N, C-alpha and C positions, 0 to 999 in steps of 0.2 A: 497636556502636555506642551510644551513650546518648541519650535522646530530645534530652536538653541539646545534643550535639552534631550530630545529625540537625537542629535549628532553628538552629545555628550555620552548619550549611550552609546550608541556606535563607534567609537573613540580608537583611537591606537592601538592599546592594550588589548579591546575588542578586535581589533582587525587582528592583531599579531595571535588570539588567542581561535579567530575562526579559521585563517589559513593553518593550524597545528591542527584544528577538526579535518579542513580538507585534504590533509596530508594523512591523519590516519584512517578516515573514509577510503584514499582511495587505497590506501594499502591492504582495505580488508575487503573491498568492495571490488574493485577495477583493473587491479594488478592481476595479470594473468588470467584475463576472463574468458577466455577460450577455452581455459582446461576446465575442465576432461573434453577432447574431440567428438564426444559421443552426444545421441539424443537422448535427454531424460525430461519424464514427465507429459506437460503439457507443449514442449516446445515441438513435439510430431505434430501438431495440428498448426502453431501458431507459425513454424519454417512454410508448412506446403500451402499457407493462406498467402505468406508472405511472396512466396514465388508466383502465384496469381498473381500478385500488382505489381512483380517486376515484370509480367508477360501479361498484362491487359488482359486478365478471363474474371469474367463476372463470376461473383460467389456471394452466397448470404453462412453468418455466422452468428453466433446467437450473443457474443458480445461484440460492442459498439470498435469499431474502427482504429482508432487514435494510435494504439499499442500497437497496433500489428504493420500498419502504415511505417510508425518511425524503426522497426523488425527491417521492412521489405529499404527504408530508405539507408539504415545502415548498410545492406548488402550491396546496396548501388553504388553509395560512398565509395565504399571500400573495394570492392568485386573482387575480391578474390580465389572466388571459384571462376572456372571453365565456362561451365553449365549451370545455368541457374532455373531449369524447367524440368528436373528431375519429376517433380513432386505436384504438377498443375495439373493431373488426370486424376488427383486422388485430394481427400482431406486428411489425412495420417500418413505422412511421411515416414519411412522404414528403409531399411536397406540403403544405407549410405556409401558414394565412390567412394573411391579410398582416394583418400588425400584431403576429403571434404573439410572445408576450414569453416569456421563458428565466429568467426573474427567481424564478420561483417554482422550479422543477424543479432549477435548480441549484445552489439555496442551499445544501444541505444539503451535499453532496458538497465545495461551495465554503470552506463553514463550517469543518469537520470538517478539508481540508486544512491552511485557515490553523491550527486549534490543534494539531496535527500538530507544530507547531514549537515552540511551548511543554515541550510534552511529550516530546519529545526534547533540549531545553535543561535540564530537568530529569535523564535520563537521564543527559545528562555531566554535569551537576553531581552528582550520586553519583559518577561515576567519578572526576572528578580532582578535586574541592573548590574548583574556581576558575572564578569568575561571566567572568572574560573569556574564558579559554580557552573554555569553554562557549558561548558567543556565537560565538567564531569559528568553532567546530565544528560548531557551529548553521546554520554560511551551505553547509556543505554541500548542506543539505535548503532552505533557503532561498531559494537564488539556483539552482538546478538547473531546467532551460528544459524538460525532458522530463516532469520530474514536474509542474509549473505548468502547462503547459498541456493533460495527460491531469488531472489535478484540479478545473479550470475548466469540464468537461464534465458535465453528468449521467450519471454514471457510477460503476465501484465501487470501483474501487481507491484511493481518498481516503479512503472509509471504511475499508476493508479498513487501510489502514498506519495510520491513527490510533486504532484498537484494536488492532494489534502494538503499536504502539508503547506505548500502557498498557497492554496486559499487560506488555511488558518492564519498563515503572518499576514495576509491580506487584511484579514477581521482584524486582526491585534492593531497593526496600522492603523484602519478605519477609527479607531476609539483611543488610539495616540495623537492623531491628524484632523480633529472634528472641527476644532477651531481653525484652522489652514486650509483653505478653499480649495488651492492648488493640488497641496499632496494629497488631501481628504477625498478627490475625484480621482486622483490616480488610483492612490487606493482602493476607491471603489472599481474602476476599471477593471485592474487589475485581481480581484475578487470575481469578476463575473467572468474572464477572460478563463483564469484558473479553478474555477465552478465549471467552466463550459468542457474544459479538457480534460479533467476529473470525471463527468458525466459521460464523454465518448472515450472513454477506457475500459468504465466497466460502471453498470448500474447500479450497485452498490454506494458509489461515491454521492446519491440522491440522498444519503442522512447528513449531508452539509448543511441540506437547506436549514436545517434546523439552526444555523446559524443567523441568519436574517432575523427572526423575532426576537431572538435576545438583543441584537445589534439595534431594530428598532427600537423596543422599550428602551434602551441603553441612552439613545439620543434623545429620545422623548420624555426622558425623566428627569435628563440634563436642567434642563432651563427652561419652564413654560411662563416664561415673562412675557415672549414675543415666540407666539404659539405660529405665529405667517411664518418669520424665518424659519421656522425648527421644520416645519411640513415643507419649504419650498428646497430647503438642505434634504431635507427625506427624499425629494419629489425627485431632482435631480442626480443624488446617489444612485439611487432607483434605477431612473436613465440610465444613467451610465453603464452601470451593472447592467441591465438590460440588453445594450446594445454590443457590448465587450463581449457576454453570456452568446449571442444571437452571432456574432460574426463567426465565436469559433467554433459554436455547435453544427451550423450551418455548412461552415466552410471546408472543417473535417470530414463530416457527412457527404457534399456534394464531391468534395476529391476524392473519397470512395468508390463513389458513381460515377464519376469522369473516367476514373481508369481501367473501370471493370467492364469492359465495351464488348468482347468476347463471348459467346456461349459456347463450354467445353459440352458437347453429350457424352463424356463419358462420367461428369459428374450427376449427382443424384437428380433426380428427376428431371432426366436428360438433360440436366444442367441450369435446369431454371431455379431450383432451392424451391418451389413451393411458392412461385411468383402469381401473380394475379394476373388475369386478362391483358390487362391493361400493361402491367409491367413488362408481360411478354414483348406486348407491341411494341414498346418503346425500346425493349435491344432488339426486336427484329429491324426496327427501323434505324436502328444506330442513331436517337435519340437521348442517349443516357447522359450527356453534354448540355443537353436543353436546360433552361431555368422551371421554364412549366413542368417539365418533367419531375423535378425534384418533390413536391409534395407526396405523390404517387409512389415516389421508389423508396422516400422517409417511413412511409404508414405502411407497406410490405416489409420494410428491413425489420422495423420495431415488433410486427405481428409475428416473426419468424423467429424471436427470442422465446414467446412463448409455447408458438410449437415447439420447437426444438424443448424446451421446458418439460414437457407433457412427456419425452422418449428419453428422458436423465433419470434413471431410476433411484429407488429412495434408498436410505440407508438402510443397513439387510446387516445387523448382528447375530446373525445365522451364519453369514461367509467366515469362513476361516483366513480369506484371501482378504476381508473389506480394508480399505485402506482410509474409510469414512469415520469420522467421530462423532458423535453427540456434542454439542458447542456447548453444555454446561462443565465438559472437560477440557475446552481449551484455554482458560486461564491456566490450565495446570500443564500444558503445552501437550496433552494428550489429545491423537496420537501421533507417534512420529511416522514416517514415512519413508521406507528405505528409496528412492529413486534410483538406483541402479549399483550394482557392485560386483568386481571381477578379482583374480587372484592372479596379481604380475607373477609372482615367485615363492616357492616354498610353500608353508601354511598359512601365509599373511595373505590380510584381504583387501582391498579400498572400498571405500563405502562413499556413495554420497548419499549422505540423511536429511533427511528433513527434521532435524532435532534441534530445540527450542536450548537454549543458553539461561537454567535453571533461574538462577538471579536475577537476571531482567526478568523476565516474565513471572514469577512469584513476589517478585518484590512490585511490579507494577499492579498485583492484582490484586496485593495486599493493602497497597496505597490507595487501591478502589475503593474499597473495603472503609479505609480511616474515612476518606472523603466523604461516604457515606455516614458513618458514624458523626463526622461533624456538621454536616449540615441537617441531620437530624435531631442532633446536641443541639444547635443556634435553633432550631425553630421550638422545641418542646421544653429544651432547658437552658437558653441564654445564656452565652459566660457573662461574667463581668465585662472583658473585651473582646467586644468582635471580631470575628472572621474580617481580616484583612483581605481576603481574597474570593470573599461567598461567591460574588459574580462570574468569579470565572472557575469556579469549582463545582460552580451549579449545570454551567456553560459545558462542561466538559465530561461531568458525569452523567450529564442528559445527552447528549451523544452516544457516550457509552452505553449505557441501559438501553435505551431507545435501537441503537442497532443492534443488539443481542436479542431484544423483544422482535425484532423484522427480523432475523435470521432464523430464529426458532418456531418462525409461521409454518418456512417452510419445508415441503415435505419429502426434496429431495435431500441425494449424501450430499453431503459439504467435508468439507474436509479444513485439516489445521489453520493452512494457509488464509482462509476464510478469517480469521481471526486479529490478520495485521491490522484493517484499520482501527478497529476496536484498542488492539495494544500499543497503536500508533499515540490513540488517546490518553491510555495508561498512561505511557510516557509523561504528557504534558498536568496530568493529575499527580504523580509522585514528585512533578517540581513543587505543583502548587502544596501539597502536605508537606514537604520539605520545609516550605517558607513560612507553613504557619505552623506549626508544631514548636513550641514554646518546652514543653516538657513529656515525657513517656515515661510511667511509671513511675518508677524513683529519681531517673535520672533528668537531669535541669541541660538546656541546652544552652550553653553558651556559645557567644560568636566564634570562639575559637573551638570549642567540641564539636561545633557546626562543620565547620572547614574540615579537622580531623575526620570526623564521621564520614562527609560527603567524600572526603578523597579514601578511605577506607573501603567503602562502596564500590568506587571507581576500580579500585584493585581488584575486588573480589568479583566483579564483572569480567577484566582482565583474566583474571588466573581461569575463570570456569568458560570464559573464551576458546582459552589455551586449552584448556585440558579436553574441548569437543572440537577443538581442530580438524583433527584429522576426519571427522564426519563431514566436513563442512568441506573441504578441499581434496578429498579423494587420494588420501595416505594411505598407507599401508598402517594395519594394527591386529594382532594376533588375536584368536579368541580370547585369552586372558585378559587382554588389556583390552578389549570390549567389551566384557562383562563388566569392570570395574566401571563403567562409565553408564552401563543401563542397569542404575540401583533405582529408579523408582518403576515402582510394577505399571504403570499407566500409560508409560511411556510407551512400551510396546519394542523396546531393541531387540534386535535377535538376529546373534551373526549368523553366518553362513549355514553353519557345520549344526545351531544349536536348534533345539523344540522349541517351537513359539509357545510361549502360554501366556493368556490374552484375561485379562481383567475384563476386557469388555466386550469381547464375543466368543461364545458358548454355544456351538453345532445347537440347533433346534432339530426338537424329536420332532417324527411326521403326526 
């Protein structure tokens, strides 16, 4: 694609629809993000980590540092709390002081969650070349209740998804600009930097490495007349990626080491967190900012991940209060997690629930199954007309399947939000399947019919979002209203006064 055509893709209508996406995602993800003013789920851990950064306290944690650094930066910028040292002697925050504000701690997670929507819009725009379709497909993210409720907390997943989206956007831009050197290598640098940021947020971002062989294969197979030129292009691209990745990856880890200079003996292992003797000497001598100390500190920090993982319990379906769930139930939205609840008045309760938008999750999973069928049919029973987006379908179906295979091999307990990355891949797969389907059962997809179908789909997504909105924004519900929302048994949505009936967890006999 020429730069002129790329500019045409991002035309004035596209910009206007992109601004609409930005506004809608602001209303769902960012507006009033500091509510409720109570801790929920892993905020207890991450706010404690952020306070250690704010006070220069050394610590180790199972996840890479970028998202937690941003949580601390938000508090540093806004500084709404008089004290920021209540939790520097523990890894688990509790007993908040009166008037504790979440404005700073939740700022960057909510901000990046908000900005993920326009990035996804850009991805759909490059795939569909249609601003209206891209906007409606973006509803998959904008109006998903589970993504919203989790992203509005001081947690890691919104940062991860933002940089996953940015890496995918850079991947598409690389394919679009492969014949324009300046734009191509700018896209390569963006890919490396985004991938580095994702890898310094959560280790699960490693799945994005699979984009590289697809990219290399596509570049290699485009034009083999001048192999030397192709090799030089690939070499420079990998160089730009490698440099930008190293700058971000090493820069984030260096910031983590340079900030944490003080050992607090109240913390685990007398404050040393299983550090090696070499790392202990670095800490005792105040050499954490020395570049020569970086390899030792990085190696110890990466080792701590495996040390921590050995202490994480396995999924135990015999436990009545188990919140984890098997990976093969995640595409259906099982199981929901009750983050917190309270009774503000009368018999009504407020709930903060990790509850999916069923239209979003089930349609995305159906799209993955359809994509597998399309690719298998193309392989074994070729259509008269080849799939127009076979390469892209193969890319994102591969990402989805490989992520699920990798996660299935872990024996530690996993939760519904660990499905967020493949869910995001599923959004893109759904968009690609929509572009491919010309007929479903007895229905022909005319251009007008496709527009109306996608509009109806968007309205269904919005209606389901509104239905589950009280569980997302901590709004009161009666028991009867709650029960109407708990129509799918595998979700295990349970109101406070109700007896929990589990389809997954059955107490085991001794």
